[in-house]
C-alpha positions in Angstrom: 0.0 0.0 0.0 1.3 3.5 -0.9 2.4 5.7 2.0 1.5 8.8 0.1 -0.3 11.2 2.4 -3.9 12.1 1.4 -5.1 15.7 2.0 -8.7 15.1 3.2 -11.8 16.5 4.9 -15.2 15.3 6.0 -18.1 17.1 4.2 -21.7 17.2 3.0 -21.8 17.3 -0.8 -24.4 19.5 -2.5 -26.9 18.5 -5.1 -26.3 19.5 -8.7 -29.1 22.0 -8.8 -27.6 23.9 -5.9 -24.2 23.9 -7.5 -25.8 25.4 -10.7 -27.4 28.1 -8.6 -24.1 28.9 -7.0 -22.5 29.2 -10.5 -25.3 31.7 -11.5 -24.7 33.7 -8.3 -20.9 33.8 -8.9 -21.6 35.1 -12.5 -23.6 38.0 -11.1 -20.8 39.0 -8.7 -17.9 38.5 -11.1 -16.4 41.7 -12.6 -13.4 41.5 -15.0 -11.6 44.3 -13.0 -11.7 42.2 -9.8 -8.7 40.1 -10.6 -7.9 39.9 -6.9 -11.0 37.6 -6.3 -10.3 33.9 -6.5 -13.7 32.1 -7.1 -14.2 28.6 -5.9 -15.4 26.3 -8.7 -19.1 25.5 -8.0 -18.4 21.8 -8.6 -16.1 21.8 -5.6 -18.3 23.7 -3.2 -19.3 21.6 -0.2 -20.2 22.0 3.5 -17.0 21.0 5.4 -17.6 19.5 8.8 -14.0 18.7 9.6 -10.7 19.4 7.8 -8.3 16.5 8.5 -5.2 17.6 6.7 -2.8 14.9 5.4 -3.6 11.4 6.5 -2.0 8.1 5.7 -4.0 5.7 3.4 -4.2 3.3 6.4 -6.2 5.9 8.3 -9.0 6.1 5.7 -10.9 3.1 7.1 -10.5 4.3 10.7 -11.9 7.7 9.9 -14.7 6.1 7.9 -15.6 4.0 11.0 -15.7 7.1 13.2 -18.0 8.7 10.6 -20.3 5.6 10.7 -20.4 5.6 14.5 -21.1 9.4 14.7 -23.9 9.0 12.2 -25.8 6.2 14.1 -29.2 7.6 15.1 -28.9 10.6 12.8 -31.8 10.5 10.3 -31.7 12.6 7.0 -32.5 16.3 7.6 -32.9 19.5 5.7 -30.7 22.6 5.5 -31.2 25.8 3.6 -28.7 28.1 2.0 -29.3 31.5 3.4 -27.6 34.9 3.2 -24.3 36.0 1.7 -21.7 37.1 4.2 -17.9 37.5 4.5 -15.1 36.8 7.0 -14.3 39.0 8.8 -17.1 41.3 7.4 -18.4 42.7 4.1 -16.6 46.1 4.7 -13.2 44.4 4.5 -13.9 40.9 3.1 -11.3 38.2 2.9 -13.6 35.2 2.3 -17.1 35.4 0.7 -19.5 32.8 1.9 -23.1 31.7 2.0 -24.6 31.0 5.4 -26.6 27.9 6.3 -29.9 27.6 8.3 -32.4 24.8 8.8 -32.0 21.9 11.3 -28.9 23.5 12.8 -29.0 21.8 16.2 -28.9 18.4 14.4 -26.0 19.5 12.2 -24.0 21.0 15.1 -24.5 18.0 17.3 -23.5 15.6 14.4 -20.4 17.7 13.7 -19.4 17.6 17.4 -19.8 13.8 17.5 -17.5 13.5 14.5 -15.0 15.9 16.0 -15.0 14.0 19.4 -14.8 10.6 17.7 -11.7 11.6 15.8 -9.7 12.6 18.9 -8.6 8.9 19.7 -7.2 8.8 16.1 -4.9 11.7 16.9 -6.9 14.6 15.5 -7.2 17.7 17.6 -10.6 19.0 18.5 -11.7 22.3 16.9 -11.2 25.2 19.3 -13.3 27.6 17.3 -17.1 27.3 17.2 -18.4 25.4 14.2 -19.7 28.0 11.7 -21.4 26.1 8.8 -20.9 28.0 5.5 -20.2 27.5 1.9 -17.1 29.3 0.6 -17.8 31.2 -2.7 -14.6 33.1 -3.1 -11.3 34.2 -1.4 -9.6 37.5 -1.9 -5.9 37.2 -2.7 -3.2 38.4 -0.3 -2.1 42.0 -0.7 -5.5 43.3 -1.9 -5.8 47.0 -1.1 -8.3 48.1 1.5 -10.1 50.1 -1.2 -10.5 47.1 -3.5 -11.8 45.0 -0.5 -14.3 47.8 0.3 -15.4 48.0 -3.4 -15.9 44.3 -3.7 -17.9 44.2 -0.4 -20.1 47.0 -1.6 -20.8 45.2 -4.9 -21.8 42.1 -2.9 -24.1 44.2 -0.6 -25.9 45.9 -3.4 -26.4 42.8 -5.6 -29.8 41.3 -4.9 -29.0 37.7 -4.1 -31.6 35.0 -4.6 -30.3 32.1 -2.6 -33.2 30.0 -1.4 -31.9 26.5 -1.9 -32.9 23.5 0.2 -30.4 20.7 0.8 -31.6 17.3 2.0 -28.7 15.8 3.9 -28.7 12.1 3.6 -25.0 11.2 3.6 -21.6 12.2 4.8 -18.5 12.0 2.7 -14.7 11.6 3.3 -13.2 13.7 0.6 -9.7 13.9 -0.9 -8.4 17.3 -2.0 -5.6 17.3 -4.6 -4.0 20.7 -5.1 -3.3 21.1 -8.8 -2.1 24.1 -10.8 -5.6 24.8 -12.0 -7.0 24.6 -8.4 -8.1 21.9 -6.0 -9.7 18.7 -7.4 -12.0 16.8 -5.0 -12.8 13.1 -5.1 -14.8 10.9 -2.7 -12.9 8.4 -0.6 -15.9 7.0 1.4 -19.6 7.7 1.9 -21.7 7.0 5.0 -25.5 7.1 4.3 -27.9 8.3 7.0 -30.8 5.9 7.8 -34.3 7.2 8.2 
């Protein structure tokens, strides 16, 4: 078995119609002069529950077992994609995101079970509170404060129609390969929720 490290994370994948909607939203917000904005390819947008970093191929089955244990008793549930926001804020954005609402208590409890379950495998628990979001774009390093402000203002004045429902019925262990054209994601394992 290869000892090549696998850059990976645990996430909820989005249905194709939601990815199409995110693509349309990005098109509305893209301006040719905003070369400092790095847009995330809609095909790669997902709801990350835990970033694992580099893991050995041998750890894939152990992580999958933790995902299965954490998912016992969790039935499929619904989330909605809500408002547009930015980290740290829309006046000086660094990351543009879409917020999530819906059955949040269920999502947060599930994420905590996954996080706790991974500790015995050597993963550190998250210190920051879990803030579920979908990353739409990142602003490159060295962007002037004025460009940041201009981009934030554009986002604030663009009427955003994001009313997508996401039925969560599975959890995925994903591989992230960093290639010159951007990250490419592939599924390593899937755990289906039982109703």
